[in-house]
C-alpha positions as CSV (number, residue, x, y, z in Angstrom):
1,X,91.0,-0.3,-71.1
2,X,94.3,1.3,-71.9
3,X,94.9,1.9,-75.6
4,X,98.5,0.7,-75.1
5,X,97.6,-2.7,-73.7
6,X,97.0,-5.5,-76.1
7,X,96.0,-9.1,-75.0
8,X,98.2,-12.0,-76.0
9,X,96.1,-14.9,-77.2
10,X,97.3,-18.4,-76.3
11,X,95.5,-21.0,-78.3
12,X,95.7,-24.6,-77.0
13,X,95.5,-26.9,-80.1
14,X,96.8,-30.3,-79.2
15,X,93.7,-32.4,-78.3
16,X,92.5,-35.5,-80.0
17,X,88.7,-34.9,-80.0
18,X,87.6,-38.6,-79.8
19,X,84.0,-37.7,-78.9
20,X,83.5,-36.6,-82.6
21,X,84.7,-39.9,-84.1
22,X,84.8,-41.0,-86.9
23,X,85.2,-37.4,-88.3
24,X,87.7,-36.5,-85.7
25,X,90.7,-38.8,-85.2
26,X,94.1,-38.6,-83.5
27,X,96.0,-37.7,-86.7
28,X,93.4,-35.0,-87.8
29,X,91.3,-33.9,-84.7
30,X,88.2,-31.8,-84.6
31,X,89.9,-28.4,-84.1
32,X,91.2,-28.6,-87.7
33,X,88.0,-29.8,-89.3
34,X,85.3,-27.6,-91.0
35,X,82.5,-28.8,-88.8
36,X,79.9,-26.0,-89.2
37,X,81.2,-24.1,-92.3
38,X,84.1,-23.7,-94.6
39,X,86.6,-22.9,-91.8
40,X,87.9,-25.1,-89.0
41,X,87.2,-24.2,-85.4
42,X,90.9,-23.3,-85.1
43,X,90.6,-20.9,-88.0
44,X,87.4,-19.5,-86.3
45,X,89.4,-19.0,-83.1
46,X,92.1,-17.1,-85.0
47,X,89.5,-14.9,-86.5
48,X,88.1,-14.1,-83.0
49,X,91.4,-12.7,-81.9
50,X,92.4,-10.9,-85.2
51,X,91.6,-7.3,-84.2
52,X,95.1,-5.7,-83.9
53,X,93.7,-3.0,-81.6
54,X,92.8,-5.6,-79.0
55,X,95.1,-8.6,-79.6
56,X,98.7,-9.3,-80.5
57,X,99.7,-12.2,-82.8
58,X,98.7,-15.5,-81.1
59,X,100.9,-18.1,-79.4
60,X,99.7,-21.6,-80.6
61,X,100.5,-24.5,-78.4
62,X,100.3,-27.8,-80.3
63,X,101.9,-31.2,-80.8
64,X,104.7,-32.2,-83.0
65,X,102.4,-34.1,-85.4
66,X,100.2,-31.0,-85.9
67,X,102.9,-28.5,-86.5
68,X,102.5,-28.2,-90.3
69,X,98.8,-28.4,-90.2
70,X,98.8,-25.5,-87.7
71,X,101.2,-23.6,-90.0
72,X,99.0,-24.2,-93.0
73,X,95.8,-23.0,-91.3
74,X,97.6,-19.9,-89.9
75,X,98.7,-19.0,-93.4
76,X,95.3,-19.6,-94.8
77,X,93.9,-17.3,-92.2
78,X,96.5,-14.7,-93.0
79,X,97.8,-14.8,-89.4
80,X,101.4,-14.6,-88.1
81,X,101.9,-16.4,-84.8
82,X,104.3,-18.3,-82.6
83,X,104.0,-22.1,-82.8
84,X,105.1,-23.8,-79.6
85,X,105.5,-27.5,-79.8
86,X,104.7,-29.8,-76.9
87,X,106.7,-33.1,-77.1
88,X,104.0,-34.9,-75.2
89,X,100.6,-34.1,-73.6
90,X,100.7,-33.0,-70.0
91,X,97.2,-31.5,-69.8
92,X,96.5,-27.8,-69.9
93,X,98.4,-26.6,-66.7
94,X,102.0,-27.2,-67.9
95,X,101.2,-26.1,-71.5
96,X,99.8,-22.7,-70.2
97,X,102.7,-22.4,-67.8
98,X,105.4,-22.7,-70.5
99,X,103.5,-20.2,-72.7
100,X,103.2,-17.8,-69.7
101,X,107.0,-18.0,-69.1
102,X,107.8,-17.2,-72.7
103,X,105.3,-14.4,-72.8
104,X,106.5,-12.9,-69.6
105,X,110.1,-13.0,-70.9
106,X,109.0,-10.7,-73.7
107,X,106.7,-8.4,-71.7
108,X,106.7,-8.6,-67.8
109,X,103.3,-7.0,-67.7
110,X,101.6,-9.0,-70.5
111,X,98.0,-10.1,-70.2
112,X,97.3,-13.4,-71.8
113,X,94.0,-14.9,-73.0
114,X,93.9,-18.7,-72.9
115,X,91.6,-20.3,-75.5
116,X,90.8,-23.8,-76.7
117,X,91.1,-24.2,-80.5
118,X,88.0,-26.5,-80.7
119,X,85.3,-24.2,-79.2
120,X,82.6,-22.5,-81.1
121,X,81.6,-18.9,-80.5
122,X,78.9,-17.3,-82.7
123,X,79.7,-13.6,-82.2
124,X,83.3,-12.6,-82.5
125,X,82.6,-8.9,-81.8
126,X,80.8,-9.9,-78.5
127,X,83.8,-12.1,-77.6
128,X,86.3,-9.3,-78.1
129,X,84.1,-7.0,-76.1
130,X,84.0,-9.5,-73.3
131,X,87.8,-9.7,-73.3
132,X,88.1,-5.9,-73.2
133,X,85.6,-5.7,-70.4
134,X,87.7,-8.2,-68.3
135,X,91.1,-6.5,-69.0
136,X,91.1,-4.0,-66.1
137,X,90.4,-6.8,-63.6
138,X,93.1,-9.0,-65.1
139,X,95.6,-6.1,-65.0
140,X,94.7,-5.6,-61.3
141,X,95.6,-9.2,-60.6
142,X,92.5,-11.3,-61.0
143,X,92.5,-14.6,-62.9
144,X,89.4,-14.1,-65.0
145,X,87.4,-16.9,-66.5
146,X,84.7,-16.5,-69.1
147,X,81.3,-17.8,-67.8
148,X,78.5,-18.7,-70.2
149,X,74.9,-18.1,-69.2
150,X,73.2,-21.5,-69.6
151,X,70.3,-21.9,-72.0
152,X,69.5,-25.4,-70.6
153,X,70.3,-27.5,-67.5
154,X,73.3,-29.2,-69.2
155,X,75.0,-32.0,-67.3
156,X,78.1,-32.1,-69.5
157,X,79.7,-28.8,-68.3
158,X,81.3,-27.6,-65.0
159,X,79.6,-24.7,-63.4
160,X,80.6,-21.4,-61.7
161,X,78.8,-19.8,-58.8
162,X,79.4,-16.0,-59.2
163,X,80.2,-14.1,-56.0
164,X,80.6,-10.4,-55.1
165,X,80.9,-7.8,-57.8
166,X,84.5,-6.8,-58.4
167,X,84.9,-4.5,-61.4
168,X,82.3,-3.6,-64.1
169,X,81.0,-6.9,-65.4
170,X,83.5,-9.0,-63.4
171,X,82.6,-10.8,-60.2
172,X,84.6,-12.9,-57.9
173,X,84.2,-16.7,-58.1
174,X,82.3,-18.0,-55.1
175,X,82.8,-21.6,-56.2
176,X,83.7,-23.9,-59.1
177,X,81.3,-26.9,-59.3
178,X,81.9,-30.2,-61.0
179,X,79.4,-31.5,-63.7
180,X,76.1,-32.0,-61.9
181,X,73.3,-34.5,-62.3
182,X,70.1,-33.4,-64.1
183,X,68.2,-32.3,-60.9
184,X,71.2,-30.2,-59.7
185,X,71.7,-28.7,-63.1
186,X,68.0,-27.5,-63.0
187,X,68.8,-25.8,-59.6
188,X,72.0,-24.2,-60.9
189,X,70.0,-22.8,-63.8
190,X,67.5,-21.2,-61.5
191,X,70.2,-19.9,-59.1
192,X,72.2,-18.0,-61.8
193,X,75.2,-20.3,-62.1
194,X,77.3,-20.0,-65.2
195,X,78.9,-22.7,-67.4
196,X,82.7,-22.8,-67.1
197,X,83.9,-22.2,-70.7
198,X,87.6,-22.9,-70.0
199,X,88.7,-19.6,-71.4
200,X,90.9,-17.5,-69.1
201,X,92.3,-13.9,-69.0
202,X,95.1,-13.1,-66.7
203,X,98.5,-11.5,-66.3
204,X,101.3,-14.0,-67.1
205,X,103.2,-13.1,-64.0
206,X,100.2,-13.4,-61.7
207,X,99.3,-16.8,-63.1
208,X,102.8,-18.0,-62.6
209,X,102.9,-16.7,-59.1
210,X,99.7,-18.6,-58.2
211,X,101.1,-21.7,-59.9
212,X,104.2,-21.5,-57.8
213,X,102.0,-21.2,-54.8
214,X,99.8,-24.3,-55.5
215,X,101.9,-26.4,-57.9
216,X,105.5,-25.4,-57.5
217,X,106.8,-28.5,-59.4
218,X,104.8,-27.5,-62.5
219,X,106.0,-23.9,-62.2
220,X,109.7,-24.9,-61.7
221,X,109.6,-27.2,-64.7
222,X,107.9,-24.5,-66.8
223,X,110.7,-22.1,-66.0
224,X,113.4,-24.6,-66.9
225,X,111.6,-25.5,-70.1
226,X,111.2,-21.8,-71.2
227,X,115.0,-21.3,-70.7
228,X,115.7,-24.4,-72.8
229,X,113.2,-23.8,-75.6
230,X,114.9,-23.6,-79.0
231,X,113.7,-22.3,-82.4
232,X,113.7,-24.9,-85.2
233,X,113.2,-24.1,-88.9
234,X,111.6,-26.8,-91.2
235,X,109.8,-26.4,-94.5
236,X,110.3,-22.6,-94.4
237,X,108.5,-22.4,-91.0
238,X,109.8,-21.5,-87.6
239,X,108.7,-23.6,-84.5
240,X,109.6,-23.3,-80.9
241,X,110.5,-26.7,-79.5
242,X,109.9,-27.6,-75.8
243,X,112.7,-29.7,-74.4
244,X,111.3,-33.3,-74.1
245,X,113.3,-34.5,-71.1
246,X,112.6,-31.5,-69.0
247,X,108.9,-31.3,-69.9
248,X,108.5,-35.0,-69.1
249,X,109.2,-34.3,-65.5
250,X,106.2,-32.1,-65.1
251,X,103.1,-33.4,-63.4
252,X,100.1,-33.7,-65.8
253,X,97.3,-31.5,-64.4
254,X,94.6,-29.3,-65.9
255,X,94.8,-25.5,-65.2
256,X,91.4,-25.8,-63.3
257,X,92.8,-28.3,-60.8
258,X,96.2,-26.8,-60.6
259,X,95.2,-23.2,-60.0
260,X,91.7,-21.9,-60.8
261,X,89.8,-24.0,-58.3
262,X,92.3,-23.2,-55.5
263,X,93.2,-19.6,-55.9
264,X,91.6,-16.7,-54.1
265,X,92.1,-14.5,-57.2
266,X,89.6,-16.3,-59.4
267,X,87.0,-14.0,-61.0
268,X,84.3,-14.5,-63.7
269,X,82.8,-12.3,-66.4
270,X,79.5,-13.4,-67.9
271,X,79.8,-13.7,-71.6
272,X,76.9,-12.6,-73.8
273,X,77.4,-14.8,-76.8
274,X,76.5,-18.4,-77.7
275,X,79.2,-20.9,-77.0
276,X,79.9,-24.6,-77.2
277,X,82.9,-26.8,-76.6
278,X,81.6,-29.1,-79.4
279,X,82.3,-32.0,-77.1
280,X,79.7,-34.4,-78.7
281,X,77.6,-34.9,-81.8
282,X,74.7,-33.6,-79.7
283,X,76.6,-30.3,-79.1
284,X,77.2,-30.0,-82.8
285,X,73.5,-30.6,-83.5
286,X,72.5,-27.9,-81.0
287,X,74.7,-25.3,-82.7
288,X,73.8,-26.3,-86.3
289,X,71.0,-24.9,-88.5
290,X,68.0,-27.3,-88.6
291,X,65.1,-28.1,-90.9
292,X,61.5,-28.1,-90.0
293,X,61.8,-31.5,-88.3
294,X,64.8,-30.4,-86.2
295,X,67.4,-32.2,-88.3
296,X,70.9,-30.9,-89.0
297,X,72.5,-32.4,-92.2
298,X,75.8,-32.0,-93.9
299,X,76.9,-33.5,-97.2
300,X,75.1,-36.0,-99.4
301,X,72.1,-36.8,-97.1
302,X,68.5,-37.9,-97.6
303,X,66.1,-37.9,-94.6
304,X,62.6,-39.5,-94.4
305,X,60.4,-39.7,-91.3
306,X,63.4,-38.6,-89.2
307,X,63.4,-35.9,-86.5
308,X,65.9,-34.1,-84.2
309,X,68.9,-35.9,-85.7
310,X,72.4,-35.0,-86.9
311,X,73.4,-36.7,-90.2
312,X,76.7,-36.0,-92.0
313,X,78.3,-37.7,-94.9
314,X,81.7,-37.0,-96.4
315,X,81.5,-38.9,-99.7
316,X,78.8,-41.7,-99.7
317,X,75.2,-40.7,-100.0
318,X,73.6,-41.5,-96.6
319,X,69.8,-42.1,-96.3
320,X,68.1,-42.2,-92.9
321,X,64.5,-43.4,-92.5
322,X,62.3,-43.5,-89.4
323,X,64.8,-42.6,-86.8
324,X,64.6,-39.8,-84.2
325,X,67.4,-38.3,-81.9
326,X,70.3,-40.1,-83.6
327,X,73.7,-39.1,-85.0
328,X,74.6,-40.8,-88.3
329,X,78.2,-40.0,-89.5
330,X,79.6,-41.5,-92.7
331,X,83.2,-41.3,-93.7
332,X,85.1,-43.2,-96.4
333,X,86.1,-46.0,-94.0
334,X,83.7,-45.9,-91.1
335,X,80.0,-45.3,-90.2
336,X,78.7,-44.3,-86.8
337,X,75.0,-44.7,-85.9
338,X,74.3,-43.7,-82.3
339,X,72.0,-41.9,-79.9
340,X,72.6,-38.2,-80.5
341,X,73.7,-37.7,-76.9
342,X,76.5,-40.2,-76.6
343,X,79.8,-38.8,-75.6
344,X,81.7,-40.9,-73.0
345,X,80.4,-44.1,-74.7
346,X,82.0,-42.9,-77.9
347,X,85.3,-42.2,-76.2
348,X,85.3,-45.7,-74.8
349,X,84.6,-47.1,-78.3
350,X,87.6,-45.3,-79.7
351,X,89.7,-46.7,-76.9
352,X,88.6,-50.2,-77.8
353,X,89.3,-49.6,-81.5
354,X,92.8,-48.4,-80.6
355,X,93.5,-51.4,-78.4
356,X,92.9,-53.9,-81.2
357,X,95.6,-54.2,-83.9
358,X,93.0,-54.9,-86.5
359,X,91.2,-51.6,-85.9
360,X,93.9,-49.3,-84.5
361,X,94.2,-47.3,-87.8
362,X,90.4,-46.5,-87.7
363,X,90.9,-44.8,-84.3
364,X,93.9,-42.8,-85.3
365,X,93.9,-42.1,-89.0
366,X,91.6,-41.2,-91.9
367,X,92.0,-42.7,-95.3
368,X,93.5,-39.3,-96.3
369,X,96.7,-38.8,-94.4
370,X,98.2,-35.3,-94.1
371,X,101.9,-34.7,-94.6
372,X,103.9,-31.4,-94.4
373,X,104.2,-31.5,-98.2
374,X,100.5,-32.4,-98.9
375,X,98.6,-35.6,-98.4
376,X,98.1,-39.1,-99.6
377,X,94.9,-41.3,-99.6
378,X,94.5,-45.0,-100.0
379,X,92.3,-46.0,-102.9
380,X,92.8,-49.8,-103.1
381,X,94.9,-52.5,-101.6
382,X,95.6,-56.2,-102.1
383,X,98.0,-58.9,-101.0
384,X,101.0,-57.4,-102.9
385,X,99.8,-54.1,-104.2
386,X,98.5,-50.7,-103.0
387,X,97.1,-47.7,-104.9
388,X,97.3,-44.2,-103.5
389,X,96.3,-40.7,-104.6
390,X,99.1,-38.3,-103.7
391,X,98.7,-34.5,-103.7
392,X,101.9,-32.3,-103.4
393,X,101.5,-28.6,-102.6
394,X,103.1,-26.0,-104.8
395,X,106.8,-25.5,-103.9
396,X,106.9,-28.6,-101.8
397,X,108.8,-31.8,-102.2
398,X,109.0,-35.2,-100.6
399,X,112.2,-36.5,-98.9
400,X,115.0,-38.2,-100.9
401,X,114.1,-41.8,-100.0
402,X,114.3,-45.5,-100.9
403,X,112.3,-48.6,-100.0
404,X,113.6,-52.2,-99.4
405,X,110.4,-54.1,-100.1
406,X,108.4,-52.3,-102.8
407,X,108.7,-50.7,-106.2
408,X,106.4,-47.8,-107.4
409,X,104.7,-46.5,-110.5
410,X,103.7,-42.8,-110.6
411,X,101.1,-41.5,-113.0
412,X,100.5,-37.7,-113.1
413,X,96.9,-36.7,-113.1
414,X,97.3,-32.9,-112.9
415,X,100.1,-30.5,-112.5
416,X,103.8,-31.0,-113.3
417,X,106.1,-33.3,-111.4
418,X,109.9,-33.1,-111.1
419,X,111.1,-36.7,-110.5
420,X,114.6,-37.6,-109.4
421,X,115.7,-41.3,-109.5
422,X,119.2,-42.3,-108.5
423,X,120.5,-38.8,-109.3
424,X,118.7,-38.4,-112.7
425,X,115.9,-35.8,-112.9
426,X,113.1,-35.5,-115.4
427,X,109.8,-33.6,-115.8
428,X,106.4,-35.5,-115.9
429,X,103.3,-33.8,-117.1
430,X,99.6,-34.8,-117.1
431,X,99.1,-38.4,-118.3
432,X,102.8,-39.2,-118.2
433,X,104.3,-41.8,-115.8
434,X,107.5,-43.3,-114.5
435,X,108.8,-46.4,-112.7
436,X,110.7,-46.3,-109.4
437,X,112.6,-49.6,-109.0
438,X,113.0,-51.3,-105.6
439,X,116.0,-49.8,-103.7
440,X,116.3,-46.7,-105.9
441,X,116.9,-43.3,-104.3
442,X,114.0,-41.1,-105.5
443,X,112.3,-37.8,-104.8
444,X,109.1,-36.1,-106.0
445,X,108.8,-32.3,-106.2
446,X,106.2,-29.8,-107.3
447,X,107.9,-26.7,-108.7
448,X,104.7,-25.4,-110.2
449,X,102.0,-23.0,-109.0
450,X,99.1,-25.5,-108.6
451,X,98.7,-28.7,-106.7
452,X,100.4,-31.8,-108.2
453,X,98.1,-34.8,-108.2
454,X,99.3,-38.3,-109.1
455,X,98.4,-41.9,-108.7
456,X,100.9,-44.2,-107.1
457,X,100.8,-47.9,-107.6
458,X,103.0,-49.8,-105.1
459,X,103.9,-53.5,-105.5
460,X,106.0,-55.7,-103.4
461,X,106.2,-58.1,-100.4
462,X,105.7,-55.4,-97.7
463,X,103.8,-52.1,-98.2
464,X,103.9,-50.6,-94.7
465,X,104.7,-46.9,-94.2
466,X,107.8,-47.8,-92.1
467,X,109.5,-49.2,-95.2
468,X,111.3,-46.0,-95.9
469,X,114.8,-44.7,-95.5
470,X,115.3,-40.9,-95.8
471,X,118.6,-39.4,-96.9
472,X,117.5,-35.7,-97.1
473,X,114.3,-34.1,-95.9
474,X,113.1,-30.4,-95.9
475,X,111.0,-31.2,-92.8
476,X,113.8,-32.7,-90.7
477,X,112.4,-36.2,-90.5
478,X,115.7,-37.9,-91.3
């Protein structure tokens, strides 16, 4: 590998992760959750591409709703990167194409490494070594995918049949194969097939050339989008916004169907590290440390006469007795008890929850709702009142706003609050409170160095989040 060549990581981080409900939800999906340790899988992905001798700063492709969450986790990881905002989901093909156009504009010979933010890799050094080993082939014009040596005849992954040797550890792809049944998976395992990890290494210009060959409409839209992408600044952070109207004209298609399964440039390098796409609770159980009975547990959990199960609890002590091969997941507002191997069934359940007005919030939101300035969490609610716990990050402030149907009381629990009501400002410290009348313009700021925590009591005829009018906002939500 040339010492002058560094790989540009492109991290796709816009998915919903419904197969890990109720922990993963639309507003806070699995890639941002600490599923197996203290870091999220997105932070783990950043750590895998942190060696400046091998990788440049990453390009993160995400959705509008996740932009500040991505920025927070980038900062926590100590990583500087470009944040590219998709206005809507169009699957992986168009997202990668726009990133490739922007990367090529900066460096015509750039090699990019496409990664999903929600995958788990156990050995970062082996991952970087695999990327280095595939670089020469990528520079020579191959579209290299990372193949994982199977440790079981899994039916939940697509497979790759390796072909002739190309360069070092890189072989040509003889065939991509869809997810098999159990009998076929056994045969694939014996015949040396690899799992398709969905990680790709290729030159940006070569990929765009193949995209133009097979999906010219996607390629043309990507070129127009890249030319129209603009930089936006909000909350002290820079984002690159994809034009909504142009992007909406792109066909929605995965990179596999758009290019990889059709090109004659596809190659594969066998990766020598443990990997999982964490696409189900069963996958998470497989990758977790286990006790003598084969159980993986997180949080406040007690297990009796239970084997080969995954049990996780966020806040409530969860006890499981006399069950085998189950997943039991407890959050503040939902409990899942299911066979450990469910995946597609869980996706269908979340779809049913979302289709019902009474349960839609359970599909999409946690009780703790993230905002660019911090978070709020519902504590109690009645016919004409609601109680929330609000946390404001140091240096952050809410919008200048008013409500037509509710008044509010704020009680500071910790930190120091700067409160503005109809132009008059005052400081509130621990155990002090204030009243916000209905219709008053008000703003809450944390000018201190620690989190500001307060309790908000709302009362009124309507308590919905849409009863808000913003006059000024650091995050451009006016």
